[in-house]
N, C-alpha and C positions, 0 to 999 in steps of 0.2 A: 123791819119792824122796830119800833122804838123800845129801847130798854129803859126800865125804871128802877131806881134804887133809893133807899133812905140815906145813903152816905155818898159823898162825892167820890167817884172812881175815875181814874185815868181812862180815856177812851181807847188808848193803845194797848195797855197791859192789864187793866182792871185793878191795879193797886191803888191804895189811898194816897193822894198827893199831900204835900205839906199844907198846913193851914195858910190861907192868904195873909200876907204881910205887906206893909208899905215898902216898895222898892224905889229907890232914887233913880231917876233918869239922868242922862247927861245934860239935860236942859234945865235942871233945878226943880222939876216937878216930881211927883210920885205916882206910881200905879200900884194897885193891889194885885198881887200875884204870888206864884210859888212854883214848885217843881215836883217832879215825880222820880222815884227810884230808876225808872226806865230811861231817864234823860229828857223827858218832855218838860216843857215849861208852860205856864199858863198865866193869863191875865184875867182878872175878874171884873166884869161890867155889871155893877149892881142895878143899873137902870134898864139894861137891855136895849138902849137907844144909841149907844156909842159904838156901833158895829165896826165901822171902818177904823176908827181910832184904836179900839181895843185890839183888833186884829193886827194893826201895824205895830202896836206896842209889843204884842206877843211875839211877832216875827222878829222885831229888833232885839227883844230879850233873848230869843233863841240864838241870835248871832252876837251875843254879848254887847249889845247896844251899838254895833257897827251897822248903821243904817245903809251905807253903800253896799255892803256885802249882803245884807238882808234883802234889799230890793233888787239886787242883781242876781239873786239865787236862781239857779236854773229850775225850770219846771220839773217837779219830781224829786227835788233834793230835800224836800221836807214834807211831812204829812200834817194835816190840820184836822182838828176835831172840836166839836162844840158840845158842851153839856149845859142844859138849862135847869134852873131851879123853879119848880112850880110851887108857889106859896100855898095855894089852896090845897093841893094834894100833899104838900110837904114831901115832895120827892124830886130827885134829880132825874132828868131825862136826856138821852143822847139825841143829837141832831139839831138842826136849825129850827125846825118847827114852823109854824105860821109866821110870816114876816110881821104881822100885826101884833103878835104876842110880845109883850114887854117884860117877860120873865128875866130875872137876872141870868147872865150867861158867863160861862168860863170858856175862854178861847185857848185851846191847847195847840202847841206846835212841837213836833218831834223832828229834829234834823236826822236825815238818813246818814248812815255811816258811809264814807267814801270807800270805794273798792280799792 
């Protein structure tokens, strides 16, 4: 079941993450994103159309912009979560939703702790 909320909450711990800010990438561009007290990071895709790029940026951000480590990460070494913002309902909703839905999305990545 899809969860709805009037405030942005981390999909992993339910806490309120930091407000999105511009974050510099190693390539001279910026992404909008932030982090959560639980250690998760997120990238904000205001268009809902940059799915792959936003996910890649969030993954790289989780690995401190080390793209080699991010894309070589073993399956299961991180969790991913998506929160959508529905403008009409003015609510945040968890999950990918309909692929045709162009709601703004927040892509969260939480690296799992090594044993």
